[in-house]
C-alpha positions as CSV (number, residue, x, y, z in Angstrom):
1,M,77.2,106.0,214.9
2,P,79.5,109.1,215.9
3,R,79.3,111.7,213.3
4,L,83.0,111.6,213.0
5,N,82.9,108.4,211.1
6,R,80.4,109.5,208.5
7,R,83.0,112.1,207.2
8,D,85.2,111.5,204.5
9,P,88.1,109.3,205.8
10,L,90.8,110.8,203.4
11,L,90.0,114.3,204.7
12,D,90.9,116.1,207.7
13,P,88.0,114.7,210.4
14,L,88.1,118.1,211.9
15,L,87.1,119.7,208.7
16,P,83.4,121.0,208.9
17,P,80.8,119.6,206.2
18,S,80.9,122.8,204.4
19,A,84.6,122.7,203.5
20,W,84.6,118.9,202.3
21,E,84.1,119.8,198.7
22,I,86.6,122.4,198.4
23,A,89.2,120.0,199.9
24,R,88.1,117.2,197.5
25,R,88.8,119.6,194.4
26,R,92.1,120.7,195.9
27,R,93.1,117.0,196.0
28,R,91.7,116.3,192.5
29,V,94.0,119.1,191.0
30,R,97.0,118.1,193.0
31,R,96.4,114.5,191.7
32,W,96.2,115.8,188.0
33,V,99.1,118.0,188.5
34,A,101.3,115.1,189.7
35,L,100.1,112.8,186.9
36,A,100.8,115.8,184.2
37,L,104.3,116.2,185.7
38,A,105.1,112.3,185.8
39,A,103.9,112.3,182.3
40,A,106.3,115.1,181.1
41,L,109.0,113.6,183.0
42,V,108.5,110.4,181.1
43,G,108.3,112.3,177.9
44,L,111.4,114.1,178.7
45,G,113.2,111.1,179.3
46,A,111.9,109.3,176.0
47,W,112.9,112.5,173.8
48,G,116.4,112.6,175.5
49,W,116.9,108.9,174.7
50,L,116.0,109.2,171.5
51,T,118.1,112.3,171.0
52,F,121.0,110.5,172.5
53,T,120.6,107.7,170.3
54,D,120.0,109.6,167.1
55,R,123.2,109.2,165.3
56,T,121.8,111.4,162.5
57,R,121.7,114.5,164.3
58,S,125.5,114.6,164.0
59,L,126.0,114.1,160.4
60,P,125.0,116.1,157.3
61,P,122.3,114.5,155.2
62,V,124.7,113.5,152.5
63,Q,126.7,111.4,154.8
64,V,123.5,109.5,156.3
65,A,122.6,108.7,152.7
66,E,126.3,107.2,152.5
67,A,126.1,105.5,155.8
68,A,122.5,103.9,154.8
69,G,124.2,102.6,151.6
70,E,127.2,101.2,153.6
71,A,125.0,99.5,156.0
72,L,123.2,97.8,153.1
73,L,126.5,96.5,151.8
74,R,127.2,95.3,154.9
75,A,123.6,93.4,155.7
76,A,123.9,89.7,156.3
77,R,120.1,89.5,155.9
78,Y,117.1,91.5,155.0
79,D,113.7,91.0,153.6
80,F,112.0,93.7,151.4
81,R,108.5,94.4,149.8
82,A,108.3,96.5,146.5
83,A,105.4,98.2,144.9
84,V,105.2,99.9,141.4
85,T,102.1,101.6,140.3
86,G,101.5,104.0,137.3
87,T,100.0,105.1,134.2
88,S,101.1,105.7,130.8
89,P,99.6,107.2,127.7
90,D,98.6,103.8,126.1
91,G,96.8,103.0,129.2
92,F,99.4,99.8,129.7
93,F,101.7,100.3,132.6
94,P,103.3,97.2,134.2
95,N,102.2,97.6,138.0
96,A,104.1,95.0,140.4
97,Q,103.7,93.7,143.9
98,L,106.8,92.1,145.0
99,A,108.3,90.7,148.0
100,G,111.3,88.7,148.8
101,E,114.4,87.9,151.2
102,F,118.2,88.3,150.8
103,Q,121.1,86.4,152.6
104,A,124.8,87.1,152.0
105,E,126.4,83.9,153.1
106,P,125.5,81.7,151.4
107,L,124.3,84.2,148.7
108,L,120.6,83.8,148.3
109,L,118.0,85.8,146.9
110,H,114.4,84.9,146.7
111,L,111.8,87.0,144.8
112,R,107.9,86.6,144.3
113,G,104.9,88.6,143.4
114,E,102.9,89.6,140.6
115,V,103.5,91.9,137.5
116,G,100.9,93.0,134.8
117,S,98.6,96.0,133.7
118,G,95.1,96.3,135.1
119,A,93.6,92.9,135.8
120,A,96.0,91.0,133.8
121,M,98.3,90.2,136.7
122,M,101.1,87.4,136.1
123,P,102.8,85.7,139.1
124,I,106.4,85.3,139.2
125,E,108.8,83.6,141.3
126,Y,112.8,83.5,141.3
127,W,115.7,82.1,143.4
128,L,119.1,83.3,142.8
129,S,121.7,80.8,144.4
130,G,125.4,82.2,143.9
131,D,125.2,83.2,140.0
132,A,122.6,80.4,139.3
133,L,119.0,81.9,138.7
134,F,115.9,79.6,139.0
135,V,112.4,80.6,137.9
136,R,108.8,78.9,138.6
137,Q,107.0,78.3,135.3
138,A,103.4,78.9,134.8
139,R,102.8,75.2,135.3
140,G,104.9,74.9,138.6
141,G,107.8,73.5,138.1
142,W,111.2,74.9,138.5
143,V,113.9,75.5,135.8
144,R,117.1,77.4,135.1
145,S,116.5,80.7,133.7
146,P,118.3,82.4,130.9
147,T,120.8,84.9,132.0
148,A,118.6,87.7,130.4
149,D,116.2,87.3,133.0
150,V,119.0,88.2,135.8
151,P,118.7,91.9,135.8
152,D,115.2,91.7,136.8
153,V,116.3,89.9,139.9
154,V,119.8,91.2,140.8
155,A,118.3,94.9,141.2
156,F,117.3,93.7,144.6
157,L,120.9,92.7,145.9
158,P,122.6,95.1,148.3
159,E,125.3,96.4,146.0
160,Q,122.5,97.4,143.4
161,L,120.5,99.1,145.9
162,A,123.2,100.8,147.9
163,A,125.1,102.2,144.6
164,P,122.9,105.4,144.1
165,L,123.4,106.3,148.0
166,L,127.2,105.7,147.6
167,A,127.9,107.1,144.1
168,G,124.9,109.1,143.1
169,V,124.1,111.6,145.7
170,N,124.5,115.1,144.4
171,R,122.7,116.9,147.1
172,A,120.4,115.6,150.3
173,E,118.1,117.4,152.7
174,L,116.6,116.3,155.8
175,V,112.6,116.9,155.6
176,G,111.4,115.3,158.5
177,R,111.2,112.4,161.0
178,E,108.8,109.5,161.0
179,R,108.3,106.3,162.7
180,V,108.4,103.4,160.1
181,D,107.7,99.5,161.1
182,G,108.7,100.5,164.7
183,A,111.7,102.2,163.9
184,Q,112.5,106.0,164.2
185,T,113.7,107.4,161.0
186,A,115.1,110.7,159.3
187,V,113.5,111.4,156.2
188,L,115.7,112.7,153.2
189,A,115.2,114.2,150.0
190,L,117.7,113.2,147.6
191,D,119.2,114.5,144.4
192,L,120.4,111.6,142.4
193,D,122.8,111.6,139.4
194,P,120.6,110.5,136.6
195,A,123.7,108.7,135.1
196,V,124.1,106.4,138.3
197,M,120.4,105.9,138.1
198,Q,120.5,105.0,134.5
199,V,117.5,107.4,133.7
200,A,117.3,110.4,131.5
201,P,117.4,113.6,133.2
202,P,113.9,115.3,133.8
203,G,112.3,117.0,130.9
204,Q,110.0,120.0,130.6
205,D,107.2,119.8,133.1
206,E,108.4,116.7,134.6
207,R,109.2,116.2,138.2
208,V,111.3,113.4,139.7
209,E,111.6,112.9,143.4
210,Y,113.8,110.5,145.5
211,R,113.0,110.0,149.1
212,L,115.0,107.8,151.8
213,W,114.1,106.7,155.3
214,V,117.1,105.8,157.4
215,D,116.8,104.0,161.1
216,V,118.4,107.1,163.1
217,R,119.8,104.5,165.5
218,R,121.6,101.8,163.3
219,L,121.7,104.2,160.0
220,R,120.2,101.6,157.8
221,P,117.6,102.3,155.1
222,V,114.1,101.0,156.0
223,R,112.5,102.6,152.9
224,M,113.1,104.1,149.4
225,A,110.7,105.7,147.2
226,I,110.8,107.4,143.7
227,R,107.7,109.3,142.2
228,V,108.1,110.4,138.6
229,E,105.2,112.7,137.6
230,R,105.0,113.6,133.7
231,P,102.3,115.3,131.6
232,A,99.7,112.9,130.6
233,D,100.7,112.7,126.7
234,A,104.5,112.6,127.3
235,G,105.3,109.2,128.9
236,S,104.7,107.1,132.1
237,S,104.2,108.6,135.6
238,F,104.6,106.1,138.5
239,D,105.5,105.7,142.0
240,Y,107.9,102.9,143.5
241,Q,108.1,102.1,147.1
242,L,110.7,99.8,148.6
243,D,110.7,98.6,152.1
244,L,113.2,96.9,154.2
245,T,113.3,94.9,157.3
246,Y,116.6,93.1,158.8
247,P,115.4,89.6,160.3
248,A,118.4,87.5,162.1
249,P,121.1,86.2,159.6
250,G,121.1,82.4,158.6
251,S,117.5,81.1,158.1
252,L,117.1,80.8,154.1
253,S,118.0,77.9,152.0
254,L,117.0,76.7,148.6
255,P,113.5,74.6,148.7
256,D,114.0,71.0,147.9
257,E,112.0,71.6,144.6
258,V,114.5,74.1,143.5
259,L,117.2,72.0,144.4
260,Q,116.0,69.1,142.3
261,A,115.8,71.6,139.6
262,A,119.5,72.5,140.1
263,G,120.8,69.0,139.8
264,P,123.5,67.4,141.9
265,D,126.1,70.1,141.2
266,E,124.4,72.9,143.2
């Protein structure tokens, strides 16, 4: 076999064997440089696209919070998950793990989860249909619930969730950007009016933090969080987090068992 055929076919066949390794090294360097440049161009393009579609960059943080509240009011459908954990001086704090769905037309809100302290967790489940509230009893049947139970459920309606963002923001600050459930978000630290939040202003040695995560493209909220820290002997400390997703509208309806409890007029 001719000596020429034993040489590296990707190299110049006229190169002497002593120069093959140098030529291969140069080719590897050129390949890695090309890959690095391609990756940089892709990253630059992605960054440019995110920057171009990021609507929060052109708005003051207070207006971003207000836009998130308005988006909630316009939402035809959303699902939510809420968690409350905390401590209290007497050792009893009602922790909660909740989930639910909301639909604007026709008005339906489904809330389910567990509430309790320590190992004593009680399952709960509600359906709100218009202004009629139905609750699942401990033995599994559904009944109409007294109106006194309504505030616990309507807290997850859009007008209740949006109220602090539309009427209670004293100050807002952009503190970062994060990816939440696939959405790029702007993270805002909020100073909310205690009167709108229906809470007492923070006392001595108390710390209250409000955070809001806003989808930068659609300007709708995807997460809200509250952290309250109090001295161990002064009251309850707790963390609250609400996560929102926005599925396609029109998929909610009252289950047959709830319709039977509602009666023929519902």
